[in-house]
N, C-alpha and C positions, 0 to 999 in steps of 0.2 A: 520621569520617563516611564511609559507604560509598555508592557508586552502587548503588542498588536494581536488581538484575539479574532480569530475567525472559527467557523464552524466547519472544518474540512470534511468533506464527505456528506454534509448534510444539506448542501445547496445543489441545484440542478446543474449537471455537468455541461449543459449547453447542447447535448446531443441526445436523441431519443433511443429507445431500444430498437428502433428500425435502422439505427446505424450503430451496430454492436462495436466496431472497431474505433469509431469516434469515442463511444463510451469507455473503452478500455484506455484509449489515449487521455481522456479526461481524468481517468482515476490516476494516471501516472502523474498527471499535473498536481492532483490533490495529495498523493504520496510526497511529492517534493515540497509542496506548501506545508505539509504537516511535519516533515522533517526540518524544514526551515523554522517553523514555530517552535519545534523542539530546541533547536540550536539557539534561537532568541531567548527562550525561556531559561536555558542553562546560563547564559551570559548574564540575563537580568538578574537571576539569583545571586550571582557573584557580585554583581555591581550594587543592587538595590536591596536584595533579600527578598523574603517570601511575603506577599500580600495577596489580596483577593484577586488581583489581575493574574498573578503567577499561578494561583490555584486554578483559575479558570482556563488558563492556557494548557495546564497539565491535563485538566478534564477534556479539552478539545482533542489533544493528542491521543489520549486514551480512547475516546469515542472513535476516532477515525480508525486507529489500528486494531480496536476490538471488534468493530462491526464491518465497516466498509472494506478494509484491506483483506480479511478471510474471504469475503464474497468475490472480490476482484481475483484473488488467487484461485478460486474455484472456477471462476469463468475461464481463466487462462488453461487450468489443467483440462478442462472438459472440451472447450471449444478452439483452442489454439494448439496446445501441446499435443493432445490425443490425435487430431487429424494430421499434424505434421509427422508424428512417429508412424502412423499408419501409412502415409506416403513415402516416408523416408526412413526405413528401418535401420540403415547404416549410413555413415557419412557425417559431414560436418554438421548439417542440420539437425540430425539425431542426436549427436554429441552434445550440441548446444542445448537442445531441449532437455536432455537428461541432466545437464549441469544446472539448468533453471528450475527443474523439478527439486533437485537437492537444494538449491538456494530456498525454495519455498519452506522446506522442512526446517533448513537452518533458521530462516526468519522467524518462523513459529517459536522455535526454541529460544532464540535470543529475545523475542517479544515477551515471552513468558518472565524472563529474567528482568528485562528492562522495565516492564510495567509495573513491578512491585513498588520501586521507589516513587514512580510517577503517581501511582494511586495513594500512597501514603502522603504525598504532597498534596494532592488534590483534596484529600480528606482533612488536611491540616495537622496530621501527625507527624510531619516532617517539614523542617524549615530550609533545608538545602540538600544537596547531594554529597554524599561521602564518596571518597576516591573509588570505592568499589562499585558504587552506583554509577559514577561518570564512565567508568570502565564498561559496565553493562550498557549504557546508553550509546557509547561509542561502537560497541560491538554491533548492536542492533542497526544503527544508522549506517554503519559501513557495509551492511548486508545489501544495500539497495544501489550503490553507484554503478557498477558493472553491470548488475542484473537489469536495471531499467534500460541502459544503454543497448544491452543486447537485444532485449525485447524490442525496443524502439527501432533500431537500426537493421535488425536481421530477422527476428522471428515473427513479428507482426507482418512486415511486408511479405515474408514467404507464406504465411497463412492466408493473407488476403489474396494473393495470387492463387491459392489452392482452392479456396471456398467459393461456390457459385451463390447466385441470388437466393436460391431456396435455402441453402445451408446458413446464409447469413440471416434470413428472416427466421429460421428456427432457432438459430443462436440467440438472436435478440429476444424471442419470445420466452425462451428457457431462462434467460438471464432475468427477465422481467418476473416471471413466475416465481423464481426463487426469492425474490424480493417483496413478493406479495403485490405486484403491480399489475393491473389488468392492461392488457393490450388489444 
């Protein structure tokens, strides 16, 4: 049995920068795929042990959460959360945005801890995860469940309703520029 390896965050998301919310949705899909790959990797290590396939899966998870996830969080902070807070200084939407902003800080902290055993595994310096590594990976993965649901179900629809076509165009252009893509 092999760990299915994909390159999360390295493939075209199916939407262009002219559709920034579709890009954000595609990023959420890649987060879910990357977390699923991490879960499969953990099971594989327990069942089969460490091999080249496991090390490649670890590298894929590292690549996504080191590169694409921080860009995605910055997209949300700049283009989703900021406009919503400007329009809703108080109330349910503002409270939820502030919670999601806090989640981003927590995710970064949890990732800093979780990435260490993954990096050692990817480099061949670790053959499996110790209980404290498993706990760090659990904390990291656990950050995402409610976070993604709240963004998908509440925050993205509220921001879509708020932003006009010109704001969406500017949002997409800025997202592309930060990634070094010409539009």
